[in-house]
N, C-alpha and C positions, 0 to 999 in steps of 0.2 A: 330425271334429267338434272344436271347440276345447274347452280345459279349462273355460272359462267356461260354454259351452253345455252341456257334460256335467254340470257341477255344478248348473246351473239345472234340468236335466231330473231329476236325482236329488232335488233339493229339491221339485220339483213332485210327483213320485211319492210322496215321503215325506209331504207334506201330505195327499195323497189317502188314503194308507193310514191316517194319523192320524184323518182324518175318519170312517173306518169305512164299509165297504161296506153294513153293515146299515142305516144311516140313509138311504143312497141307494136301497136296494132294498126300501123299506118296502112293506107290503101295498098293492095297487093299488086305486085308486078305481074306482067303477063306470064313470065316464067314460073312464078310462084303460084299461078292459078288465079289470076285476077278477074274481077268483073270488068267487062269492056264498057265502052262508052254507052252502049245500048242497054246495059244492065244484064247482059247475058253472061253466065258463068263459063269460063274457059277451063278446060282441063290443062294440066301441064303439057306444054308443047302444042296447045290449041287443038288437041285431038288429031293432029296431022302426023303423018309418018315422019320419023326422024331417026337418029342413031339408035341402035338397039339399046334398051335399058340393061344395066348389069343384072345378071341372074340373081334372083332373090335367094337369100339364105333361108332354108327351111328349118324352123325351130320346132321342137316338141314342147307343148305346154306341160309343165312338171306336176300339175295337180294330181294326176293318178300315179305319180312316181314318188310321192312323199314318204313312202315306206322305206325308201332308199336314202342313204346319206348323199352328200353332194358328189362325192367321188363315184358312188354307185350309180347315181342317176346319169352322170356324164358318161360313164362307161357303157351303160345300156343304150343311151342315145347314139353314141359313136358306133357301137356294135351293130345297130340296126340301120345305120346310114344317114342319120340326121346331121345337119350342119350346125345346129345351135340349140340352146336351151332357152325357152321362154319361162323364166323363173317366177313362181308365185311368191311375191313379196308383199304379204298382207296378213292380217290376223288369221291364224290357222294355216298359213301357207308354209312353203319350204323355207322361207326366210321371214322371220317375224319383224315387224317394223321397229320394235323397241331394241332389236339386236342387229339392225341393218348395218351399222358402221363396223361391227365385228364380223358378222356372218356373210354379208353379201360379197365382200372381197374374197372370202374363202370359197364361196360357191363359184364365183367367176374364175378364180384361180384353178379350181378343179376342172372346170369346163375347158379352159385353155390348155391344161395338161393333156386333156383327151383330144385336143385338136378342134375344139368346138368354139363357136362364137356365142356371145350373149348380147345381141343387138336390141332385144326387147325384153321387158319384164311386165308382169301383171300386178297392179296395186289396188288398194282400196281408196286412193286419194280422190277427194271431192272438194277439198277446201285448201286455199293457200295458207290459211292461218292455223291449220291443225298442227300440233306439236311435232308430228312425225314427218310432215310433208317436206320441209326444207332439208333436214339431214338425210332423208331417204333419197331425194332427187339429187342432192349434191354428191352423195356417195355413188349413185348410179352413173352420173355423168363422168366422174373421175375414172370409173371403171370401163368406159367406152360404150355404155348403153346409149342408144340413139332415140328410142321411142318407148313409151310405156302406156299401158292401158289404165284409164281412170277407174275408179270404183263406180258403183251404181247410182244413178240419179233417178229420183222418183217424182211422180206427180203428187202434189199436195191438194187433196180434195177441198180443203178450206180456201186455198188460193185460187184453185181452178187451173185448167190446162194452160191458158195463155200466160197468166202471171207466174206459174211455175217455170215455164220456159224462160221468161225474162230473168227470174232469180238465178237459174242455172247458167244463163248466158253471162251474167255478171261474175259468177264464180269462175267460169272458164276464162274470162278475160284476165282475172287476177292470176290464175294459174299460168296463163300464156306469158305473162310478164316474167314469172320465175323461170319458165321454160326457156325463154329467149336468153336470159342471163346465163343459163347453163348449157345452151345449145341442144335442148331436148324437144321432142315432139310428144305431146300427150294426146291420147285419143279415147273417145267414147265408143264402146262396142255397141252396135245395134243388136239388141237382145230381144227375142220374141217375148210377147206378153204385154203387160200394161205399164211397164216402167218407161222412162224416157228412152227413146231409141227404138222402141217396139215398132211404131209405124214407119220408121226410117226417115220419112219426110220431115218429122219434127226436129231432127238434128240440124237441118239447114238453118232454122231460126236461131239456134244456139251458136253456130260456128260462122255464119255468113259474114260477120264483120271482123273475124279474127284471121290473122295471117296464118295460113296452113302450115307454115314451117314450124309453128309452135304449138298448135292445137288443131285437132280434127277428129276423124272417125276411124276406128279400127273396124273395117267392113267385114261382116260375117255373112257369107252367102247362104249358109244353112238357115240362119235366123231370118234373113231377108226373104227367102222362099217360103218359110212357114207363114209369114204375115203378108207377103206380097204376091204369092201365087205366080201369076204371069206378068204382074206389073213391076217386079223388082228392078228391071233395067232402067226405068224412069228415074227412080230415086238415086241409083248408082251414078247415072249421068250427071245428075244435079250435084251430088256430093263428091264427085271424082277428084276435084282439086284438093280436097281435104283428106283424102285417103292415102296414107303413107305407110300403112301396115294392114295386114289382113289375117283372118282366121279361116280355117278350112275344116269342115266336117260334113257328114251326110245324114239323112234321116228318111224314114218312110212313115206313111200314115197307117195306123191301125184303126179300122172303122167298126163301129157298132151302130145300131139304130139310134139316131139322134145325137151321136157324138163321134169325135175322132180324136185319137191320142197320138202323140209323137213318139216314135221309136228310133233312137239313134242307131246307125248301122255303119259298117266300114265304108270308106270313100269309094264311090262308084256303084254301090249296091242299093242306093236309095233313089229319091226323086229329084235331088238337086241337079239342075241341068248344067253340068260342069263345062260341056263344050260351048254352050252359049255364053256362059259366064266368062271363061277365059278368052273367048273371042272378043268380048266387049272390054275386058281388062287390057288386052293388047291394043285395041282401038283407042282407048282412053289413056293409054300409057301409064297405067297404075303400076307402081313398083313397090319396093321396100320389103322388109322381112315378112315371112309367112309363118303363122303358128298353127300347127296341127293339133286339134283338140280330140283327145281319145275319150269319148263319153259313152261308148256302148259297152255292154258286158263282154269280157270280165273286167274292163277298166273301171266301170262304175256299176253300182247296184248288184254286185256279185260278191258274196262273202266267201272268199277263197283264201287259202293259206299262202304264206310267202313262197313256199316251194312251188305251189301251183302258179303263182304269178311269174316266177322265174321261168317256168316251163312254157307258159302261154303267151306272155307279153311280147317277146322278141319276134316271133313269127307274124303276129298281127300288126306290130309296128312296121315291120318290113313290107308287109302287104299294103298297108295304107300309103306308105311313102312311095312305093313303086307305082301305085295307081295315080297319085298326085303328080309324080314326075312324068308319067305317061301323058297326062293332060297338058302339062307345061310344055313338053317337047312337041306335042302335036300342034300347039298353037304358037310355036316359036318363042316360048318364054323360058325354056330350060337352059 
């Protein structure tokens, strides 16, 4: 990074700090998903029936498509019926952070040429002061991206669970200030396992004082069901005001004596209760872009040739998309 660019970044962050996070993270309005006078969290629209939400643009996460160039990934997404690309803009991703100012415009341009949108991207961002954060987000905002996924936040055993959450809450507040200045929404994915977001409930402690227009949760029903079993609706109701984008995939349990392992499967072929999920999504008036994650073989864990990918991927992508659209239409969300 040049001295001029580095100086510009420092000035940008200094101006944000001077503005003060408090002004940017003011108490939320009812429409934004505020806490009411009794301390109860309201979903956008108060959970009441209202005008129909605009149909969500269904994106495909490009992680399994990185063997293709930008034009090729866009062409495949268009061929299989998707409306957008959820570009992996992170180390090892489709767009590398150090090349974001050159490559992200190219990727978005190829998507537009194919008639696709890029409303969401996936990043590794966890800090407002990282050297790639500001140029990446500024570039994304200029290109019309409206929301992005944060990187992974972990629990620090030395700090403990509670102190770790407070540390990450401070980091998110700083990122929310940047997001407000650029008109972006950043979101933590609830990911199964022991990282932050695994229990889902823990995310409320991080986002509860942040305006959901600028930071929140990228809700992943597959991961929520893995960890939440039958209780996942409770956390979704709690976090609904902060959910402005979602992920979709399915899984089943493979069982053996004393253990169970997760096997990702096509949408509708696993144990994720999509009917119950989309019914609640409609009731809570959760909208925003949707990202389909293709994580079952042959998309992952299958060593196959490029020719085999070209032969197998389109049919499976169309099948997943058709299943998702079927659920959306059934619940008045299509």
